[in-house]
C-alpha positions as CSV (number, residue, x, y, z in Angstrom):
1,M,114.0,113.0,108.9
2,S,114.8,109.4,107.6
3,G,111.9,107.1,108.8
4,K,110.0,109.8,110.6
5,V,106.3,110.1,110.7
6,C,104.9,113.7,110.5
7,L,101.3,114.9,111.1
8,I,100.4,118.2,109.7
9,T,97.1,119.8,110.6
10,G,95.4,122.2,108.1
11,G,97.0,121.1,104.9
12,S,94.0,121.2,102.5
13,R,94.7,124.7,101.1
14,G,98.3,123.8,99.8
15,G,100.5,126.9,100.4
16,M,102.9,127.0,103.4
17,L,101.7,123.6,104.9
18,K,102.1,121.9,101.6
19,E,105.7,123.3,101.3
20,I,106.5,122.0,104.8
21,A,105.1,118.6,103.9
22,K,107.1,118.6,100.7
23,E,110.5,119.3,102.6
24,Y,109.7,116.5,105.1
25,L,109.2,114.1,102.3
26,A,112.4,115.5,100.3
27,H,114.4,114.8,103.6
28,G,113.3,111.1,103.9
29,A,110.2,111.1,106.1
30,K,108.6,107.7,106.1
31,A,105.1,109.3,106.0
32,V,103.6,112.8,106.1
33,V,99.9,112.9,106.9
34,L,97.9,116.1,106.2
35,M,94.7,116.4,108.5
36,S,91.8,118.7,107.4
37,R,88.1,118.9,107.6
38,N,87.8,119.2,103.8
39,K,88.4,115.6,102.8
40,D,88.5,116.2,98.9
41,K,90.8,119.2,98.9
42,N,93.1,117.4,101.6
43,E,93.3,114.4,99.4
44,A,94.3,116.2,96.3
45,V,97.1,118.1,98.2
46,A,98.3,114.8,99.7
47,N,98.1,113.0,96.3
48,S,100.1,115.8,94.6
49,L,103.1,115.2,97.0
50,G,103.3,111.5,96.1
51,P,102.9,108.1,97.6
52,N,104.4,108.8,101.2
53,C,102.0,111.7,101.7
54,H,98.5,110.7,103.1
55,S,95.2,112.4,104.0
56,E,93.2,112.1,107.2
57,P,89.9,113.9,107.4
58,G,89.4,115.4,110.9
59,D,88.4,118.5,112.9
60,V,91.1,119.8,115.5
61,S,88.3,121.6,117.3
62,K,86.7,118.3,118.2
63,V,88.7,116.1,120.8
64,E,87.3,112.9,119.5
65,S,88.2,113.7,116.0
66,C,91.8,114.4,117.1
67,R,92.0,111.1,119.0
68,N,90.7,109.1,116.0
69,V,93.1,110.8,113.6
70,V,96.1,110.2,115.9
71,A,95.0,106.4,116.4
72,N,94.7,106.0,112.7
73,V,98.1,107.5,112.0
74,I,99.8,105.3,114.7
75,Q,97.9,102.2,113.4
76,K,99.1,102.8,109.8
77,F,102.5,104.2,110.2
78,G,103.7,103.9,113.7
79,P,104.4,106.5,116.4
80,I,104.1,110.1,115.3
81,D,107.5,111.9,115.6
82,I,106.6,115.4,114.3
83,L,103.4,117.4,114.9
84,V,102.8,120.7,112.9
85,N,99.8,122.5,114.3
86,G,99.1,124.5,111.2
87,A,95.3,124.4,111.1
88,A,94.0,127.9,111.3
89,G,90.6,129.8,111.2
90,N,90.5,133.2,110.1
91,F,88.2,135.8,108.6
92,L,89.5,138.7,106.4
93,A,87.6,141.4,108.4
94,T,88.4,144.1,110.7
95,A,87.9,143.5,114.3
96,E,84.8,145.8,114.2
97,K,83.3,143.6,111.4
98,L,84.3,140.2,113.0
99,S,81.2,138.6,114.7
100,A,81.4,137.1,118.1
101,N,80.7,133.7,116.4
102,G,83.4,134.3,113.9
103,M,85.9,135.0,116.8
104,K,84.7,131.9,118.8
105,R,85.4,129.9,115.7
106,V,89.0,131.2,115.2
107,L,89.7,130.3,119.0
108,E,88.2,126.9,118.5
109,I,90.4,126.1,115.6
110,D,93.6,128.1,116.5
111,T,93.8,127.8,120.2
112,I,91.8,124.8,121.2
113,G,92.7,122.8,118.1
114,T,96.3,123.2,118.9
115,F,95.7,122.1,122.5
116,N,93.5,119.2,121.3
117,M,96.3,117.9,118.9
118,S,99.1,118.6,121.3
């Protein structure tokens, strides 16, 4: 991992994605960038991981936002070596209680967002 640049989408809640970032940093990553729509929470998680972890606000469901984040990361740290598509939309509801709009949003984040970033 020495010298690698890692971009992780969906890091603002901590949890599994924070642990992935922590391990990349522990193994010598040059920079780990967390991307999330929630700027404040994302910055807090990035700051808690030290000076080589950074925050980039962005929305994986929007192509232009993805392009901007990738351009910013490349400009600041160099080429991206690793992408973790961790951003996820979910609603704690049974299928019967999940609205069509809720399902659409899950697909926009989980499926289209993964496509956009990749």
